[in-house]
VMD Tcl script that builds the backbone (N, CA, C; Angstrom):
set m [mol new atoms 351]
animate dup $m
set s [atomselect $m all]
$s set {name element resname resid chain x y z} {
  {N N UNK 1 A 6.581 -13.959 12.701}
  {CA C UNK 1 A 5.616 -13.508 11.676}
  {C C UNK 1 A 5.955 -14.202 10.373}
  {N N UNK 2 A 4.935 -14.484 9.587}
  {CA C UNK 2 A 5.106 -15.164 8.275}
  {C C UNK 2 A 5.662 -14.176 7.273}
  {N N UNK 3 A 6.713 -14.562 6.571}
  {CA C UNK 3 A 7.248 -13.703 5.526}
  {C C UNK 3 A 6.226 -13.632 4.370}
  {N N UNK 4 A 5.828 -12.362 4.092}
  {CA C UNK 4 A 4.692 -12.272 3.133}
  {C C UNK 4 A 5.013 -11.685 1.809}
  {N N UNK 5 A 6.189 -11.179 1.578}
  {CA C UNK 5 A 6.517 -10.509 0.322}
  {C C UNK 5 A 6.047 -11.297 -0.912}
  {N N UNK 6 A 6.334 -12.633 -0.989}
  {CA C UNK 6 A 6.012 -13.336 -2.231}
  {C C UNK 6 A 4.473 -13.511 -2.480}
  {N N UNK 7 A 3.667 -13.240 -1.497}
  {CA C UNK 7 A 2.196 -13.428 -1.647}
  {C C UNK 7 A 1.534 -12.354 -2.382}
  {N N UNK 8 A 2.097 -11.197 -2.575}
  {CA C UNK 8 A 1.454 -10.058 -3.305}
  {C C UNK 8 A 1.786 -10.218 -4.780}
  {N N UNK 9 A 0.734 -10.006 -5.577}
  {CA C UNK 9 A 0.857 -10.260 -7.019}
  {C C UNK 9 A 1.772 -9.254 -7.738}
  {N N UNK 10 A 1.780 -8.020 -7.241}
  {CA C UNK 10 A 2.700 -7.063 -7.846}
  {C C UNK 10 A 4.148 -7.502 -7.603}
  {N N UNK 11 A 4.403 -7.822 -6.373}
  {CA C UNK 11 A 5.830 -8.226 -6.054}
  {C C UNK 11 A 6.184 -9.506 -6.789}
  {N N UNK 12 A 5.314 -10.478 -6.898}
  {CA C UNK 12 A 5.701 -11.730 -7.570}
  {C C UNK 12 A 5.813 -11.493 -9.041}
  {N N UNK 13 A 5.235 -10.483 -9.555}
  {CA C UNK 13 A 5.357 -10.215 -11.076}
  {C C UNK 13 A 6.664 -9.550 -11.423}
  {N N UNK 14 A 7.369 -9.035 -10.431}
  {CA C UNK 14 A 8.634 -8.371 -10.713}
  {C C UNK 14 A 9.677 -9.369 -11.234}
  {N N UNK 15 A 10.554 -8.830 -12.118}
  {CA C UNK 15 A 11.699 -9.703 -12.489}
  {C C UNK 15 A 12.519 -9.947 -11.253}
  {N N UNK 16 A 13.178 -11.137 -11.247}
  {CA C UNK 16 A 13.922 -11.563 -10.039}
  {C C UNK 16 A 14.909 -10.518 -9.524}
  {N N UNK 17 A 15.724 -9.858 -10.407}
  {CA C UNK 17 A 16.641 -8.912 -9.896}
  {C C UNK 17 A 16.001 -7.655 -9.258}
  {N N UNK 18 A 14.873 -7.227 -9.807}
  {CA C UNK 18 A 14.172 -6.097 -9.199}
  {C C UNK 18 A 13.534 -6.526 -7.830}
  {N N UNK 19 A 12.990 -7.739 -7.796}
  {CA C UNK 19 A 12.421 -8.233 -6.557}
  {C C UNK 19 A 13.509 -8.378 -5.488}
  {N N UNK 20 A 14.692 -8.791 -5.862}
  {CA C UNK 20 A 15.788 -8.887 -4.925}
  {C C UNK 20 A 16.163 -7.519 -4.371}
  {N N UNK 21 A 16.197 -6.500 -5.253}
  {CA C UNK 21 A 16.504 -5.135 -4.786}
  {C C UNK 21 A 15.388 -4.608 -3.846}
  {N N UNK 22 A 14.160 -4.874 -4.169}
  {CA C UNK 22 A 13.056 -4.380 -3.336}
  {C C UNK 22 A 12.899 -5.096 -2.048}
  {N N UNK 23 A 13.084 -6.439 -2.111}
  {CA C UNK 23 A 12.940 -7.283 -0.948}
  {C C UNK 23 A 13.768 -6.853 0.264}
  {N N UNK 24 A 14.982 -6.426 0.025}
  {CA C UNK 24 A 15.801 -6.038 1.153}
  {C C UNK 24 A 15.290 -4.829 1.942}
  {N N UNK 25 A 14.301 -4.100 1.272}
  {CA C UNK 25 A 13.703 -2.953 2.008}
  {C C UNK 25 A 12.342 -3.236 2.580}
  {N N UNK 26 A 11.826 -4.430 2.372}
  {CA C UNK 26 A 10.478 -4.783 2.891}
  {C C UNK 26 A 10.481 -5.172 4.362}
  {N N UNK 27 A 9.474 -4.870 4.983}
  {CA C UNK 27 A 9.270 -5.235 6.417}
  {C C UNK 27 A 7.823 -5.748 6.522}
  {N N UNK 28 A 7.678 -6.933 7.130}
  {CA C UNK 28 A 6.363 -7.566 7.297}
  {C C UNK 28 A 5.633 -6.857 8.447}
  {N N UNK 29 A 4.325 -6.617 8.222}
  {CA C UNK 29 A 3.423 -5.962 9.181}
  {C C UNK 29 A 2.087 -6.710 9.119}
  {N N UNK 30 A 1.301 -6.510 10.241}
  {CA C UNK 30 A -0.045 -7.105 10.335}
  {C C UNK 30 A -0.981 -5.973 10.767}
  {N N UNK 31 A -2.150 -5.965 10.093}
  {CA C UNK 31 A -3.245 -5.021 10.415}
  {C C UNK 31 A -4.424 -5.737 10.802}
  {N N UNK 32 A -5.098 -5.213 11.849}
  {CA C UNK 32 A -6.454 -5.812 12.293}
  {C C UNK 32 A -7.565 -5.000 11.550}
  {N N UNK 33 A -8.646 -5.746 11.403}
  {CA C UNK 33 A -9.833 -5.138 10.786}
  {C C UNK 33 A -10.162 -3.871 11.523}
  {N N UNK 34 A -10.444 -2.769 10.791}
  {CA C UNK 34 A -10.869 -1.529 11.365}
  {C C UNK 34 A -9.773 -0.507 11.566}
  {N N UNK 35 A -8.477 -0.970 11.473}
  {CA C UNK 35 A -7.346 -0.019 11.598}
  {C C UNK 35 A -7.431 1.013 10.464}
  {N N UNK 36 A -7.012 2.253 10.797}
  {CA C UNK 36 A -6.924 3.316 9.823}
  {C C UNK 36 A -5.424 3.456 9.456}
  {N N UNK 37 A -5.106 3.295 8.212}
  {CA C UNK 37 A -3.678 3.349 7.754}
  {C C UNK 37 A -3.308 4.830 7.456}
  {N N UNK 38 A -4.172 5.497 6.710}
  {CA C UNK 38 A -3.982 6.919 6.382}
  {C C UNK 38 A -5.342 7.616 6.475}
  {N N UNK 39 A -5.280 8.832 6.865}
  {CA C UNK 39 A -6.513 9.711 6.710}
  {C C UNK 39 A -6.141 10.720 5.630}
  {N N UNK 40 A -7.166 11.405 5.084}
  {CA C UNK 40 A -6.949 12.355 3.986}
  {C C UNK 40 A -5.947 13.436 4.445}
  {N N UNK 41 A -4.964 13.570 3.629}
  {CA C UNK 41 A -3.909 14.578 3.881}
  {C C UNK 41 A -2.711 14.089 4.637}
  {N N UNK 42 A -2.784 12.832 5.195}
  {CA C UNK 42 A -1.664 12.318 5.852}
  {C C UNK 42 A -0.402 12.194 4.967}
  {N N UNK 43 A 0.804 12.369 5.439}
  {CA C UNK 43 A 1.937 12.137 4.657}
  {C C UNK 43 A 2.131 10.651 4.543}
  {N N UNK 44 A 2.382 10.177 3.365}
  {CA C UNK 44 A 2.501 8.785 3.106}
  {C C UNK 44 A 3.981 8.418 3.404}
  {N N UNK 45 A 4.186 7.686 4.467}
  {CA C UNK 45 A 5.572 7.285 4.892}
  {C C UNK 45 A 5.906 5.920 4.364}
  {N N UNK 46 A 4.854 5.067 4.228}
  {CA C UNK 46 A 5.079 3.691 3.716}
  {C C UNK 46 A 4.010 3.360 2.676}
  {N N UNK 47 A 4.445 2.479 1.752}
  {CA C UNK 47 A 3.486 1.837 0.837}
  {C C UNK 47 A 3.478 0.318 1.317}
  {N N UNK 48 A 2.228 -0.205 1.093}
  {CA C UNK 48 A 1.997 -1.566 1.603}
  {C C UNK 48 A 1.541 -2.457 0.463}
  {N N UNK 49 A 2.094 -3.695 0.473}
  {CA C UNK 49 A 1.780 -4.733 -0.432}
  {C C UNK 49 A 0.993 -5.756 0.329}
  {N N UNK 50 A -0.360 -5.745 0.271}
  {CA C UNK 50 A -1.144 -6.807 1.025}
  {C C UNK 50 A -0.916 -8.139 0.495}
  {N N UNK 51 A -1.091 -9.159 1.385}
  {CA C UNK 51 A -1.074 -10.521 1.007}
  {C C UNK 51 A -2.333 -11.236 1.111}
  {N N UNK 52 A -3.212 -10.752 2.019}
  {CA C UNK 52 A -4.534 -11.296 2.206}
  {C C UNK 52 A -5.351 -10.170 2.782}
  {N N UNK 53 A -6.612 -10.360 2.968}
  {CA C UNK 53 A -7.448 -9.272 3.514}
  {C C UNK 53 A -7.668 -8.161 2.514}
  {N N UNK 54 A -8.269 -7.089 3.011}
  {CA C UNK 54 A -8.654 -6.016 2.147}
  {C C UNK 54 A -8.450 -4.685 2.831}
  {N N UNK 55 A -8.014 -3.656 2.029}
  {CA C UNK 55 A -7.883 -2.312 2.392}
  {C C UNK 55 A -9.020 -1.549 1.632}
  {N N UNK 56 A -9.603 -0.609 2.282}
  {CA C UNK 56 A -10.649 0.175 1.666}
  {C C UNK 56 A -10.163 1.624 1.500}
  {N N UNK 57 A -10.397 2.194 0.340}
  {CA C UNK 57 A -10.001 3.609 0.053}
  {C C UNK 57 A -11.351 4.389 0.010}
  {N N UNK 58 A -11.422 5.425 0.853}
  {CA C UNK 58 A -12.673 6.164 1.008}
  {C C UNK 58 A -12.323 7.676 0.732}
  {N N UNK 59 A -13.181 8.258 -0.078}
  {CA C UNK 59 A -13.034 9.696 -0.411}
  {C C UNK 59 A -14.222 10.471 0.103}
  {N N UNK 60 A -14.067 11.808 0.271}
  {CA C UNK 60 A -15.215 12.636 0.602}
  {C C UNK 60 A -15.736 13.327 -0.693}
  {N N UNK 61 A -17.029 13.418 -0.812}
  {CA C UNK 61 A -17.596 14.076 -1.944}
  {C C UNK 61 A -17.724 15.616 -1.670}
  {N N UNK 62 A -17.993 16.380 -2.662}
  {CA C UNK 62 A -18.158 17.853 -2.441}
  {C C UNK 62 A -19.237 18.168 -1.443}
  {N N UNK 63 A -20.237 17.265 -1.369}
  {CA C UNK 63 A -21.369 17.520 -0.421}
  {C C UNK 63 A -20.967 17.036 1.005}
  {N N UNK 64 A -19.804 16.515 1.233}
  {CA C UNK 64 A -19.440 16.099 2.566}
  {C C UNK 64 A -19.734 14.651 2.823}
  {N N UNK 65 A -20.256 13.929 1.820}
  {CA C UNK 65 A -20.576 12.511 1.971}
  {C C UNK 65 A -19.250 11.748 1.744}
  {N N UNK 66 A -19.263 10.453 2.220}
  {CA C UNK 66 A -18.099 9.606 1.914}
  {C C UNK 66 A -18.515 8.563 0.930}
  {N N UNK 67 A -17.546 8.173 0.101}
  {CA C UNK 67 A -17.768 7.114 -0.905}
  {C C UNK 67 A -16.499 6.216 -0.947}
  {N N UNK 68 A -16.782 4.937 -0.948}
  {CA C UNK 68 A -15.671 3.998 -1.130}
  {C C UNK 68 A -15.290 4.001 -2.596}
  {N N UNK 69 A -14.008 4.297 -2.879}
  {CA C UNK 69 A -13.545 4.348 -4.249}
  {C C UNK 69 A -12.783 3.123 -4.717}
  {N N UNK 70 A -12.297 2.275 -3.811}
  {CA C UNK 70 A -11.556 1.131 -4.180}
  {C C UNK 70 A -11.396 0.178 -3.005}
  {N N UNK 71 A -11.187 -1.043 -3.318}
  {CA C UNK 71 A -10.788 -2.088 -2.372}
  {C C UNK 71 A -9.511 -2.671 -2.922}
  {N N UNK 72 A -8.503 -2.810 -2.039}
  {CA C UNK 72 A -7.216 -3.345 -2.528}
  {C C UNK 72 A -6.836 -4.543 -1.695}
  {N N UNK 73 A -6.531 -5.606 -2.438}
  {CA C UNK 73 A -6.118 -6.902 -1.796}
  {C C UNK 73 A -4.723 -7.261 -2.263}
  {N N UNK 74 A -4.468 -8.518 -2.350}
  {CA C UNK 74 A -3.133 -9.047 -2.713}
  {C C UNK 74 A -2.695 -8.775 -4.150}
  {N N UNK 75 A -3.621 -8.259 -4.909}
  {CA C UNK 75 A -3.282 -7.897 -6.243}
  {C C UNK 75 A -2.740 -6.466 -6.391}
  {N N UNK 76 A -2.719 -5.682 -5.232}
  {CA C UNK 76 A -2.399 -4.303 -5.341}
  {C C UNK 76 A -1.417 -3.728 -4.455}
  {N N UNK 77 A -1.458 -2.421 -4.307}
  {CA C UNK 77 A -0.562 -1.645 -3.452}
  {C C UNK 77 A -1.356 -0.541 -2.816}
  {N N UNK 78 A -1.038 -0.225 -1.566}
  {CA C UNK 78 A -1.633 0.865 -0.830}
  {C C UNK 78 A -0.533 1.903 -0.653}
  {N N UNK 79 A -0.752 3.150 -1.038}
  {CA C UNK 79 A 0.230 4.197 -0.997}
  {C C UNK 79 A 0.772 4.535 -2.303}
  {N N UNK 80 A 0.126 4.112 -3.356}
  {CA C UNK 80 A 0.619 4.290 -4.732}
  {C C UNK 80 A 0.715 5.783 -5.239}
  {N N UNK 81 A 0.134 6.782 -4.531}
  {CA C UNK 81 A 0.342 8.107 -5.059}
  {C C UNK 81 A 1.805 8.538 -5.066}
  {N N UNK 82 A 2.646 7.932 -4.235}
  {CA C UNK 82 A 4.110 8.318 -4.324}
  {C C UNK 82 A 4.786 7.918 -5.646}
  {N N UNK 83 A 4.247 6.973 -6.351}
  {CA C UNK 83 A 4.869 6.603 -7.600}
  {C C UNK 83 A 4.120 7.123 -8.790}
  {N N UNK 84 A 2.968 7.741 -8.517}
  {CA C UNK 84 A 2.178 8.328 -9.644}
  {C C UNK 84 A 2.365 9.800 -9.745}
  {N N UNK 85 A 3.338 10.312 -9.021}
  {CA C UNK 85 A 3.612 11.734 -9.032}
  {C C UNK 85 A 2.438 12.596 -8.485}
  {N N UNK 86 A 1.664 11.971 -7.632}
  {CA C UNK 86 A 0.516 12.723 -6.994}
  {C C UNK 86 A 0.950 13.271 -5.682}
  {N N UNK 87 A 2.206 13.186 -5.340}
  {CA C UNK 87 A 2.693 13.772 -4.081}
  {C C UNK 87 A 2.898 12.690 -3.000}
  {N N UNK 88 A 3.208 13.143 -1.910}
  {CA C UNK 88 A 3.505 12.300 -0.723}
  {C C UNK 88 A 2.351 12.350 0.348}
  {N N UNK 89 A 1.211 12.856 -0.083}
  {CA C UNK 89 A 0.041 12.855 0.881}
  {C C UNK 89 A -1.091 12.023 0.346}
  {N N UNK 90 A -1.820 11.546 1.256}
  {CA C UNK 90 A -2.956 10.704 0.905}
  {C C UNK 90 A -4.181 11.483 0.461}
  {N N UNK 91 A -4.711 11.202 -0.746}
  {CA C UNK 91 A -5.886 11.955 -1.149}
  {C C UNK 91 A -7.200 11.300 -0.610}
  {N N UNK 92 A -7.077 10.281 0.136}
  {CA C UNK 92 A -8.238 9.537 0.618}
  {C C UNK 92 A -7.875 8.826 1.957}
  {N N UNK 93 A -8.918 8.367 2.634}
  {CA C UNK 93 A -8.682 7.593 3.879}
  {C C UNK 93 A -8.485 6.097 3.451}
  {N N UNK 94 A -7.550 5.464 4.105}
  {CA C UNK 94 A -7.383 4.026 3.816}
  {C C UNK 94 A -7.521 3.282 5.225}
  {N N UNK 95 A -8.434 2.299 5.202}
  {CA C UNK 95 A -8.668 1.536 6.414}
  {C C UNK 95 A -8.688 0.047 6.021}
  {N N UNK 96 A -8.612 -0.787 7.048}
  {CA C UNK 96 A -8.512 -2.208 6.866}
  {C C UNK 96 A -9.905 -2.786 7.010}
  {N N UNK 97 A -10.362 -3.430 5.902}
  {CA C UNK 97 A -11.753 -4.073 5.948}
  {C C UNK 97 A -11.665 -5.526 6.355}
  {N N UNK 98 A -10.571 -6.181 6.131}
  {CA C UNK 98 A -10.390 -7.573 6.555}
  {C C UNK 98 A -8.925 -7.667 6.989}
  {N N UNK 99 A -8.689 -8.213 8.141}
  {CA C UNK 99 A -7.296 -8.328 8.726}
  {C C UNK 99 A -6.372 -8.852 7.710}
  {N N UNK 100 A -5.113 -8.398 7.663}
  {CA C UNK 100 A -4.205 -8.774 6.606}
  {C C UNK 100 A -2.736 -8.661 7.079}
  {N N UNK 101 A -1.922 -9.503 6.493}
  {CA C UNK 101 A -0.495 -9.324 6.509}
  {C C UNK 101 A -0.134 -8.461 5.290}
  {N N UNK 102 A 0.940 -7.690 5.398}
  {CA C UNK 102 A 1.402 -6.937 4.299}
  {C C UNK 102 A 2.869 -6.758 4.452}
  {N N UNK 103 A 3.521 -6.392 3.328}
  {CA C UNK 103 A 4.931 -6.004 3.371}
  {C C UNK 103 A 4.919 -4.519 3.150}
  {N N UNK 104 A 5.719 -3.812 3.919}
  {CA C UNK 104 A 5.717 -2.359 3.686}
  {C C UNK 104 A 7.131 -1.997 3.298}
  {N N UNK 105 A 7.197 -0.777 2.631}
  {CA C UNK 105 A 8.413 -0.246 2.177}
  {C C UNK 105 A 8.315 1.251 2.313}
  {N N UNK 106 A 9.451 1.888 2.750}
  {CA C UNK 106 A 9.385 3.354 2.880}
  {C C UNK 106 A 9.046 3.997 1.545}
  {N N UNK 107 A 8.234 5.047 1.593}
  {CA C UNK 107 A 7.698 5.665 0.380}
  {C C UNK 107 A 8.836 6.153 -0.520}
  {N N UNK 108 A 9.834 6.817 0.070}
  {CA C UNK 108 A 10.914 7.321 -0.776}
  {C C UNK 108 A 11.753 6.247 -1.419}
  {N N UNK 109 A 11.911 5.123 -0.704}
  {CA C UNK 109 A 12.645 3.954 -1.279}
  {C C UNK 109 A 11.803 3.363 -2.498}
  {N N UNK 110 A 10.561 3.238 -2.297}
  {CA C UNK 110 A 9.724 2.787 -3.383}
  {C C UNK 110 A 9.800 3.658 -4.606}
  {N N UNK 111 A 9.693 4.949 -4.352}
  {CA C UNK 111 A 9.784 5.901 -5.491}
  {C C UNK 111 A 11.091 5.820 -6.204}
  {N N UNK 112 A 12.214 5.630 -5.472}
  {CA C UNK 112 A 13.524 5.462 -6.096}
  {C C UNK 112 A 13.613 4.175 -6.855}
  {N N UNK 113 A 13.162 3.105 -6.247}
  {CA C UNK 113 A 13.136 1.770 -6.985}
  {C C UNK 113 A 12.280 1.832 -8.220}
  {N N UNK 114 A 11.161 2.519 -8.153}
  {CA C UNK 114 A 10.253 2.597 -9.314}
  {C C UNK 114 A 10.920 3.327 -10.438}
  {N N UNK 115 A 11.618 4.435 -10.141}
  {CA C UNK 115 A 12.378 5.203 -11.147}
  {C C UNK 115 A 13.449 4.344 -11.815}
  {N N UNK 116 A 14.129 3.424 -11.071}
  {CA C UNK 116 A 15.133 2.604 -11.593}
  {C C UNK 116 A 14.560 1.586 -12.580}
  {N N UNK 117 A 13.399 0.996 -12.229}
  {CA C UNK 117 A 12.890 -0.106 -13.033}
  {C C UNK 117 A 11.707 0.401 -13.829}
}
mol reanalyze $m
mol bondsrecalc $m
mol representation Tube
mol addrep $m
C-alpha cells in the first residue's frame, strides 16, 4: 500500500516534531466508493486523514430528510468531533463519495496529541 500520510494537507502543515509524533500512530487504509465509515451515533474509534477522493457528511433534518453538510478531501479530517469536545460519537453519517487512501489514527491518540500541540 502507498504510504499516504504526507498527502494530507493537515498533516503536512504540522511542524516536523509534531508530525513525527503523530506519524508513528498512523495506519494506511483504503476506502471504496460507497463505503459507510460512520452512521449517526456510532462511536468514533478512528479519525481519518484523506489523501485523495472524497468523504461525504450527511445529517438528518427535523423533518426526517437528509442533507449533505460537508465534503472532505485531502485538505481535511474525518472524525474531528473527538478534538472539538463534541464527544466520541458521530453526529452525522460519513460515507465515501470517491475511492480514497487515508491515514487513520485511534481517536483517543489524536485527542491526546491535539492537547499536547
